[in-house]
N, C-alpha and C positions, 0 to 999 in steps of 0.2 A: 335580423332574419335573413337567411340565405336565399339565393335565387332558386335553389332546389326545393326548399320548403314552400316558397311562394307558388311555384308551378304545381306542386303536389296538392295544394289546396284549391286550385281552380276547378269548378264543377265540370264534369264530363261534357255537359251540354254546351259549355262555352268554348271548349277546345275545338279547333278545326284542323282538318287534315290538309296536306299540300294539294291533294286533288280538289277538294272543295274550294280552297282559296284560289286555285287557278281558274276554275269554272266561274266563280264570282267575278274575278278580274276581267275576264273576256266579256262576260255578259253585261256587267255594269258599265264597261267602257262603251259598248254599243248603245246601251240604254242612255248613257249620258249624252252621246252625240245626237241621238234621236230627240231627246228632250230639248237640247239647244236648237236643233233645226226646227222643232215644233214651235218654239218661242219665236224664232226668226220668221217662220211662215205667218204666225199670228200677227206680227208687226208689219211685215212687208207684203205678204200676199195672202190675206185671210181667206180669199175665195178658194184657195188651194185645198183647204180643209173640207170644202163642200163635196169633194170627190169621195164617194164611199170607200173606194179601195185605199186611199191615203189614210183616212181615219182608221180603217180596219187594220192596216199594217202597223200604224203607230200603237194601237191598242194591243195587238198581238205581241209586239216587242216588249211592252210593259208587263203583260201577263207572263211571258216567258221569263222575264227578269225576276218577278216575284217567285215563280216556280223554282228558278235556279237558286234562290236564297233559302227556300224551305225544304227542298228535297234532300234526303240522306244519300248523298252521292257516294259515300264509302260503301254502301250496300248495293249499288247499282252497277251493272256491268258496263264495260267499255263501249260496246255496240249501242247500248241504250243512250249513253251520254252523247254519242255522235248525232243523235236525233235532234238535239237542241240547236246546234249551229245550222243543221239542214232546215229546221223550222224557222230560224232567223232569216235564212235565204228566201224562203217563201214569203215571210212578212215584208222583207225589203222589196221583193218583187211586187207585192201589192202597192207599197208606197210609190215605186217607180213606174207602175203600170199606167200607160197612156200619157206619160209626161216626157216622152223622148229620152227616157233613161237618165234624166238629170240627177236622180238620186241613185242611179245604178252603181256608182262607185262605193256606196256603202257596203256592197257585197265583199269588199276587201276584209272587213272584220271577221265574218264567219269563215271565209276562205282561209285567211291567215291562221285562224284557230285550228281548222282542220289540217292545214299544211304543217303546223307546228307539232301537233300532238297525236295525229292519227296516221294510219298507213296510207299509201298512195291510192288504194282503191276507193277510200272514202273521199279523197280529193277529186278523183275522177267522177264519182257520183255527184258531188257538189257542183263541179263545172258543167256536168251534163244537165243538172237541174237549172243552173243559170242560163245555159244555152237554150233550154226549152222555154224558159220564161221570156228570153229575148226574142226568140222566133215567134212565140205566141203574140207578143206585143207588136212585132213588126207586121204580122199578118192581119191583125185585127184593127190596126190604126193607119189606114191609107199608106201602105208602103211606098217608098220612093227610093231612088238611088242614094240620095243623101242620107236618109234615115237608116237605110240598110248599111251603108258604109259606117255610120256612127255606131250602130249596134255591133258591127264587126270589130271596130276599134276597141270598144268597151270590153267585149268578150275576150279578144286577144290580150289586151292589157291585163285583165284579171287573171287570165291563164298564165301569162308570163310571171306576174307577181306571185301567184300561188306556187308555181313550180320553183321559183327562186327561193321563196320562204321554206318550202318543203326540203329542198336540197341543203339549205343552210341549217335547218333544224336537224336534219339527219346527220350532218357533219358535227353539229354541236353535241348531239347525243352520243356519237362515236367518240368524240373527244372527252365527253363526260365519263363514258364507260372506261376509256383508257386511263383517265385521271383517277377514277375510282379504283381500278385495278392497281395502278401505281401507288395510290394511297394505301390500299390494303397491303401491298408488298412492303411499303415503307413502314407501316405500322407493325407488320410481322417482323421485319428486320429490327425495328426499335425494341420490340418486345423481347426478341432473342438477345439483343445487346443488353437490355435491362436484366434479363434472366442471367446472362453470363456475368454481368457486373455484380448481381446478388450472390452468385456462386463464388466469385472471386473474393467478395467481401466476407462471405462465410469462411472461406479458407484462411484469409488473412486474420480474421478474428479468432480463428482456432489456433493460431500460432502463439507460442510463448514470447517470441521476439516482438519488440515494439517497432512498428513500421510506419513511416510517414513519407508522403510524396510532396516535395518542396519545389516551388517554382523559383525563377531567378530573382523574384522580389521578396523572397522569404515567406511567402504565404503557404500555409499547409493545405494542399488541395485534397488530401485524403489521409486519414489516420485510422489505425485499427484499435480494437478494444484494449490491447495490451499497452499501447502508447498512452491511451486515455488514463488507464489505471496507474501506470508508472509515473506519469508527469502530473496527475491530478487535474486533467483538462476538463473544461466544461463542454459536454457533448453538444449542447445547444448553440454554443458560440466558440468555435475553435480559435478565434482571434484574441480572446481574452488570455492574459498571461497565466502560465501554469503555477500551481502552488508548490512545486518542487524547485530546488536551486541546485545548479551544477557547480562542482568544485574541481580544482586541479589535484587535490589529494584529500584524504580523510582529515577533516578538521582544518583544511588548508584555506586557500583563497578562492572566493567565488569567481567563476569564469566571467570575463567581460562579454558583452553582447556579441562582439565580432568574433570571439573565440568559441562560441557555443556551436554544437554540431549542426543545428538548423541554419545558422548564419553561414557556416562553412559550406554546407550543402547548397545553399542559395547561390554562393559564388561559384559553384561547379567543382569544388575541390573533391578529389577522389582519395580516400584513405581507407585503411582496413584495420580492424581490431585495435583501435586507439582506446586507451583506458582513461576513464574519468570517474568521478564520484558524484553521487546524487543524494541530497538531503531532502526527504519528503516532508509533507505537512504533518505527519504523525511522529516526526522526530527520529526516523530511522535512516541509516546510511545504506546506500546501495553502490556496489561496484559495477560499472557499466563498460561494455565493449561496443564501440560505435564504428560503423562502416558505411560507406556510400557506394552507390552504383549509378552509372549514367543510364537514363531511360531514353528509348527511341521516341521521337516526336514527329508529327506531320508538319507540312509547310505552314499551316495556319495555327499550329498549337505552340504554346510557350515551352521553352526549355525547362525540363524538370529533372530532379535528381531523387533517387530513392535512398532514404536514410533508414538503416537497420540498426537497432540498439538492443543488445542482449544484456539481461541482468545476470551477471556471473558472480553474484555475491556468495551464493552457496558453494560454488566450485572453488572460489578463492579461499573461503573459510575452511573448506574441507582440505584443500592443499596445504594450508598453513597448519591445520591440526595434524595432518599426516606427517609433515616434516618435523613438527614438534615431537610427535610420538616416536618417529624413527630416530631422532637425535637423542631423545631421553632414553629409549631402550638400548641403543648402542652404547651410550655413555655409561649406563648402569652395568652393561655386560663387560665393559672394559676392566672394572675393578676385580671381579673374581678371576678373569682370565689372566690378569697380571699376577695374581697369587699362584694360579696353576702353573704358569710358565716359570715363575721364580722358584717355587719349591721343586719343580721337576729339574731345573738346572742344578739346584743344591744336591738332589739325589744322584745326579749324574757324576758329581764330584766324588762320590763315595765308591768304595770297592764293591762292585756288583757283578753277579754272573752275566755272561755275555748275552743270554736270552733276555734277561730283565733289562739290561742296558739298551738293547735294540728296541724293546717296547717303550721304554721311557723316551728314547729319541723320537719315536713316532709321535708320542704324546706331545713332546716339546715342539716338533715341527707343525703339528696340527694347531696347537695353541698360538704359535707365532703367525700362522696364516690367518687364524681368526682375528688376532689383534690387528693385522694389516687390513682385513676387510672392514672391521669396525672403524679404523682410522680413516679409511677412504669414504665410508658412508658419512661420517661426521664432517669430513672435509667437503663432501658434495652437498651438504645441507639437506640430506634426506631425499635427494632426487632418485628417479627410477634407476638410472644408469650411473654408477660411480665414475669418477674421472678416469680416463684411459691413460695408460703408459705408452710411450713410443714402442713401436714394433721392432723386435730384434730377431736375428736369425737364430732359430732353435731347432732341435731335433725332436720332431713329434713322437718318434718311437721312444726316446728316453722319457719324455714327459708322460706318455701313456703308461710306460712301465712303472714309473713312480706312483702314478695314481692307482694302478691295479695292486701294487705292493701294499699300499696303505689300507686297502680293504680286505686283504687276506685274513687278518685276525677275525674280522666280523663275519666273513664267509665261512671260516672254519667253525666259529661258534654256532652258526646257523646250519651247519651240516650242508653247505652249498659248495659245490666244486667250482672254484673260480680259476680259469685258465687263460693265459695270454699267448697269442701267436704274434710276436713282435713284428715280423716282416722285415723288409729292407730299411735301410737308413732313409729318413724322410725329412729333409730340411725344409722349413717353412719360415716365413716372416710373420711373427705373431707377438702378442702380449702373453708371455708364458703364464703369468699369474691368472689372467682371465681365462685362458684356454684350459688351464688346470681345473678351474671351476666347472667347465663343461664336462671334462672327463670324469671328475669326481662325482658330479650329479648323475651322469648316465650309469656309471658303475654302481654307485650307491643304490639307485632305483632298482637296477637289475638284481642286486643281492637282496635288497629289502623285500621285493615282491616275488621272490622265488621261494617256494616252500622247501622244507627239508628234503634231502636226497635229490634236489634239483641241481641244475648246472648253469653256469654263466660263462660264455666264450667270448673273449675280446680279441679282435684281430686288426692288423694294420696292413694295408696294401698300397702300392703306388700304381696308378692306372694312367693310360694314355700313351702317346698324345692323341687328342681328338682332331677333328678337321681344322680347328682353329689353332692347333699346336699347343693346347693347354694340357698340362698333366696335373692330376689330382692325387692327394693323399686321402685314402678312404679308411675310416675307422668304424668298425661295426661292433656293437655290443648286443649279443644274442643271449636271451635267457629262456628258461623253460617254466616261467612263472605263471601268474594268474591271468595275464593278458588284459586286453582292453576291448570293450564292446565296440562294434562298428559305429554305432550312433555317437559314441564319445570321442572318437578319433579326430573329427574336425575341430573340436574345442580343446584338445589336449594341451595346446600351447597358450591358452588363455590364462591370464593371471587369476589365481585363487580357484581355478577349476580342478577338481579331482574326479577321476573316472569312478564309475559306479562300483567296479570290481575292487578298487582300492578302498572305497568307503565301506563296502561290505566286509572286507578283510579286517577292518578295525585297526589298520596300521596308521601311525601318526604321519602328518604331512601338511604343508601349507598350500600346495598347488602353485607355487611360484617358480620352482626350479627349472622346469622345461621351458617356460617363457623366457626366463633370463638367459638360459643356455642358447636358445635360438637367436636372441638379440646379439649375444656375443659372437656366435658363429657368423651371423649376417655382417657384423662389423669387420670380420676377417675375410669377407668376400666368399664365404662358403655357404653350405646348406646343411640343415639338420632335418631329417625325415624319420618318421616312425611308422612301422607296420606291425600289426598285432592281430591276434585271434584269441578270444576268451578261452582259457584253459590250456592253450598251446604255447603261450609265451609272446615275447615282444622282441623286435629287432630295431635298434636305433642305429642310424647311419649318418656319419658326419663326413662331409666332403670339403676339403680345404685345398686351395691352389698350392702346388709345389713351388718352391722358390725358383725364380727365373734362372738363376745360375745353379741349377740343381746338381751339376757335376762337381761343384766345389764342396769342400768339407764344411759342415755347419760351424758357425762361429761359436765362441765361448759364452753365448748368451745364458742368462740365468735359467736353470731348470730347478724348480722347487723340489725340495726333498719330499719323500713320501710321508704321509701322515696317517 
């Protein structure tokens, strides 16, 4: 049975308040002294009890003690309680009356009571009452200089003792109030700390990452729910070993105790995104990414390290599936492209009209570019950005012209006026193959999203120098097409995002081209921006740095033929 339950079963009549216990203590202490003195008088001076005042005083003390034990002090006011020590003073006065105040020092009990628990005015009243009794005794019993002096010494001694006790009690009460306020503040601070700790725990438990705080002895001082679930921990006893085992590879060798992330964190090692594998109790493999962070600690606190473990199994599996898909798709595309390029080459060997030969050459160039793209994707293993070629000096004007020329047949078929203003010669250092992708994508989008009788204007200019001495090649592709809504513009470079206007038009697309184009331009130290208005068209602007020795003739770098 708990202590709380025991207290709850005590009858109300048995319980006592602090006030009642204090009154009992003071009164019973005085009564005990009176009883002892009475026994001593009976043994040593029984004639003393013949004095009626002595017997009356002793009887009153005992009566007052019985009253103190039976009265409900919790329902009695403070002023009424002060009557009891005053009555004790009168009773002691009767005991000491006519006996040269040999029992007068018993007044120290009620005076100490009043000095400890009541305001100063009650102490003054009590001392006045004692003084009145002393004076009455001195007047009625043959006063002499010696007796008067003795009465005065008793009165002054009691006054000094009472005032000393009163001042000490007042200081004690002040200290008690101060300690109570400090205790209240401390409890309030502790409650705020507990509330903050609960909030932090709620935040940590809401995270998907497994988090643990490890001291330099390898003890787990705190773990969140994700850590418990991932490692199969016992929430009631975190010191018990987990049910999951860490490995250096899938199906590899279990990590030694010293190589486990917790042990390394205990040694204070700092590492980031280190890969390991976990085999849980249900027979599943998890790919984990572990990192540590050093935590700030106080002078009396142990050194601790924060261990953060993320389960990246889904991301790794998704990446592997994406690479597999990219490799498979590109590999399957290579076979029909080989046939297209091969038969186009055979047709070019025949005697054909000049117009047909030009068109077949465009088909052959486009097929060869597609084959190169597929080969690079396969070589890159399905990564987002294919491997880059070294930059060479090329003429951006010639590259842009070849791109525009390759889309003239599509623009003509769609009744779209495609025009190029080539501008001045524009030598730049670039990967011609990648940059051609950018131009092709921008021109293709402009032609595709421009309705019949619309127009696409492509222009190249050389600007600058600016304050830093930089000169830029600026390529703009302006169309009169369907445009892009303002709400879609911030996301237009996100992978797989297509503007609402494009979706509503029912035109095919993947939403990848602009994102890839921007990354290619960024790799060349340039910028790609888009401005648009629904129904009024779109303007795509590419800025690329002009070659440092722009006054030289551009080198014979490869310029892909139009497709």
